[in-house]
C-alpha positions in Angstrom: -15.9 -42.1 18.7 -18.9 -40.7 20.7 -22.2 -42.5 20.0 -24.0 -39.4 18.8 -21.3 -38.9 16.1 -21.5 -42.6 15.1 -25.3 -42.3 14.7 -24.9 -39.0 12.7 -22.5 -40.7 10.4 -24.8 -43.6 9.9 -27.7 -41.3 9.1 -25.5 -39.4 6.6 -24.6 -42.6 4.8 -28.3 -43.7 4.8 -29.3 -40.4 3.3 -26.7 -40.7 0.5 -28.0 -44.1 -0.4 -31.6 -42.9 -0.5 -30.7 -40.0 -2.7 -29.0 -42.3 -5.1 -31.9 -44.6 -5.2 -34.2 -41.7 -6.1 -32.2 -39.8 -8.6 -28.9 -41.7 -9.2 -26.2 -38.9 -9.2 -28.6 -35.9 -9.9 -27.4 -33.0 -7.7 -24.5 -35.0 -6.3 -21.2 -33.1 -5.8 -18.0 -34.9 -6.7 -17.1 -35.4 -3.0 -20.6 -36.9 -2.3 -20.1 -39.5 -5.1 -16.9 -40.5 -3.3 -18.7 -40.5 0.0 -21.3 -42.9 -1.3 -18.6 -45.2 -2.7 -16.6 -45.1 0.6 -19.7 -46.2 2.6 -19.1 -49.7 1.3 -15.4 -49.8 2.2 -15.0 -47.8 5.4 -18.2 -48.3 7.4 -16.8 -47.1 10.7 -15.2 -43.8 9.6 -16.5 -40.3 8.6 -16.7 -40.7 4.8 -17.3 -37.0 4.3 -13.9 -36.1 5.7 -12.3 -38.9 3.7 -14.0 -37.9 0.5 -13.0 -34.2 0.9 -9.4 -35.3 1.6 -9.3 -37.4 -1.6 -10.7 -34.6 -3.7 -8.2 -32.1 -2.3 -5.2 -34.5 -2.6 -5.9 -35.5 -6.2 -7.6 -32.3 -7.4 -11.0 -33.8 -8.4 -12.9 -36.9 -9.0 -10.9 -37.8 -12.1 -7.6 -37.5 -10.3 -8.9 -39.9 -7.6 -9.8 -42.6 -10.1 -6.5 -42.1 -11.9 -4.5 -42.5 -8.7 -2.5 -45.7 -7.9 -3.4 -47.9 -4.9 -0.3 -46.6 -3.1 -1.2 -43.0 -3.8 -4.8 -43.6 -2.5 -3.5 -45.3 0.6 -1.2 -42.3 1.3 -4.4 -40.4 2.3 -5.0 -40.9 6.1 -8.0 -43.2 6.6 -7.9 -44.8 3.2 -7.0 -48.5 3.5 -6.6 -51.4 1.1 -10.3 -52.1 0.8 -11.2 -48.4 -0.1 -8.3 -48.2 -2.6 -9.3 -51.5 -4.3 -12.9 -50.4 -4.5 -12.0 -47.1 -6.2 -9.8 -48.9 -8.7 -12.4 -51.7 -9.2 -15.1 -49.1 -10.2 -12.8 -47.5 -12.8 -11.9 -50.9 -14.3 -15.5 -52.2 -14.3 -16.4 -49.0 -16.2 -13.7 -49.7 -18.7 -15.0 -53.2 -19.3 -18.5 -51.9 -19.7 -17.3 -49.4 -22.4 -15.4 -52.1 -24.1 -18.4 -54.4 -24.3 -20.5 -51.4 -25.5 -18.4 -50.9 -28.5 -18.2 -54.6 -29.5 -20.3 -55.6 -32.5 -20.5 -52.0 -33.8 -18.9 -50.3 -36.8 -16.4 -48.2 -34.8 -15.3 -46.3 -37.9 -18.8 -45.0 -38.7 -19.6 -44.5 -35.1 -16.4 -43.8 -33.2 -17.8 -42.4 -30.0 -17.8 -45.7 -28.1 -14.2 -46.6 -28.9 -13.0 -43.0 -28.1 -14.8 -43.2 -24.7 -13.1 -46.5 -24.0 -9.7 -45.3 -25.0 -9.9 -42.0 -23.0 -11.0 -43.9 -19.9 -8.2 -46.5 -20.2 -5.3 -44.3 -21.3 -5.8 -40.7 -20.3 -4.7 -41.3 -16.7 -1.8 -43.7 -17.5 1.7 -42.7 -16.1 3.6 -44.5 -18.9 3.1 -44.6 -22.7 1.2 -47.5 -24.0 1.0 -48.4 -27.7 -2.1 -50.4 -28.7 -3.5 -51.9 -31.9 -7.2 -52.4 -32.3 -7.8 -55.1 -34.9 -11.1 -54.9 -36.9 -13.0 -57.3 -39.2 -14.4 -56.4 -42.6 -17.4 -54.8 -40.9 -15.1 -52.6 -38.8 -16.1 -54.4 -35.6 -13.4 -55.0 -33.0 -11.8 -58.4 -33.0 -9.0 -57.7 -30.5 -7.1 -55.0 -28.7 -3.4 -55.8 -28.3 -0.9 -53.8 -26.2 2.2 -53.8 -28.4 4.5 -51.8 -26.1 4.7 -50.1 -22.8 7.3 -47.4 -22.2 8.9 -44.7 -24.4 7.5 -45.1 -27.9 9.7 -45.0 -31.1 10.0 -46.9 -34.3 12.5 -49.3 -32.9 10.1 -50.8 -30.3 6.9 -51.2 -32.3 7.9 -53.7 -35.0 5.8 -53.8 -38.2 6.3 -57.5 -38.4 4.7 -58.1 -35.1 1.8 -55.8 -36.0 1.1 -57.7 -39.2 1.5 -61.2 -37.6 -1.1 -60.3 -35.1 -3.4 -59.0 -37.8 -3.1 -62.3 -39.6 -3.7 -64.2 -36.3 -6.9 -62.3 -35.7 -7.9 -62.5 -39.4 -8.2 -58.7 -39.3 -8.9 -56.5 -42.3 -8.0 -53.2 -40.7 -6.2 -51.6 -37.7 -6.5 -48.5 -35.5 -3.2 -47.7 -33.7 -3.4 -45.8 -30.4 -1.0 -44.5 -27.9 -1.2 -42.0 -25.0 0.9 -39.1 -23.9 1.2 -39.2 -20.1 1.9 -35.4 -20.1 -1.7 -34.9 -21.1 -0.6 -33.0 -24.3 -1.8 -34.9 -27.4 0.5 -32.9 -29.8 2.3 -35.5 -31.9 6.1 -35.6 -32.2 8.2 -36.2 -35.3 8.7 -39.8 -34.1 5.0 -40.3 -33.8 4.5 -39.2 -37.4 7.4 -41.3 -38.6 6.2 -44.4 -36.8 2.7 -43.9 -38.3 4.1 -43.8 -41.8 6.2 -46.9 -41.3 3.3 -49.0 -39.9 0.9 -47.6 -42.5 3.2 -48.7 -45.4 3.8 -52.1 -43.8 0.0 -52.7 -43.5 -0.6 -51.4 -47.1 1.9 -53.9 -48.4 -0.3 -56.9 -47.2 -3.6 -55.2 -48.1 -4.5 -54.3 -44.5 -6.1 -50.9 -44.0 -4.9 -48.5 -41.3 -7.9 -46.4 -40.3 -6.1 -44.1 -37.9 -3.4 -43.5 -35.3 -4.9 -41.8 -32.3 -2.9 -40.0 -29.7 -4.7 -39.7 -26.4 -4.0 -36.8 -24.0 -6.0 -35.4 -21.1 -9.3 -34.2 -22.5 -7.9 -34.1 -26.0 -6.9 -36.5 -28.7 -5.1 -36.2 -32.0 -6.1 -38.1 -35.2 -3.4 -39.0 -37.8 -6.1 -39.5 -40.4 -7.7 -36.1 -39.8 -4.2 -34.6 -40.3 -3.3 -36.4 -43.5 -0.7 -38.8 -42.2 -2.4 -42.0 -43.6 -1.6 -43.0 -47.1 -4.3 -42.1 -49.6 -6.0 -39.8 -47.1 -6.2 -36.1 -48.3 -4.3 -33.7 -46.1 -6.5 -31.7 -43.7 -5.8 -28.9 -41.3 -4.1 -30.0 -38.1 -6.3 -30.1 -35.1 -6.7 -31.7 -31.7 -10.3 -32.3 -30.6 -11.2 -31.5 -27.0 -13.7 -33.7 -25.2 
């Protein structure tokens, strides 16, 4: 690479860092955010070209962070270090959001738990079924992955759900699973499973607060739609975020 191009690239990277120091991401375009990230993983390459290639390949910043390592490395110029750094940033953000919601009443103030769940699940390629176990103050005690793969009532066992609730000394539960298609519309199986788990928990005096289905930019709440025992029926809705 000619020396003048190398110097120009170095100047560009320096300017990006200075802009971030002054105003964080104010006035940054998505590709510029990626450029800044890539300066720490591919110091000898043109990060502007690489960032634009990533945005084009994965149709936006979100698509880049939802991509697998192998998918990221399929972009010419993106190696192991860059792919790891991109995934590292997303996972650190997930841990930050998880810590943010700890010690709070997530039923009265659900924003933190929803932010965490959307980050962790909305880009998943397979279905994951989770149980969030809460104490008497509705604070998170534990988050357990009960199943990965196609969800139905034969793979999420009520007995396992209740055993884990007793192990964590939980007073209530929020069930969560994602739809990899991005459509949060529930199926008949989703509703049937919700009713089965709700009745099992009720039998041992454990409250089921909700069953959330996470899609892309939307989620569905079983409680808001009257699926939870003792909860008045409301009009069906999916909430966009």
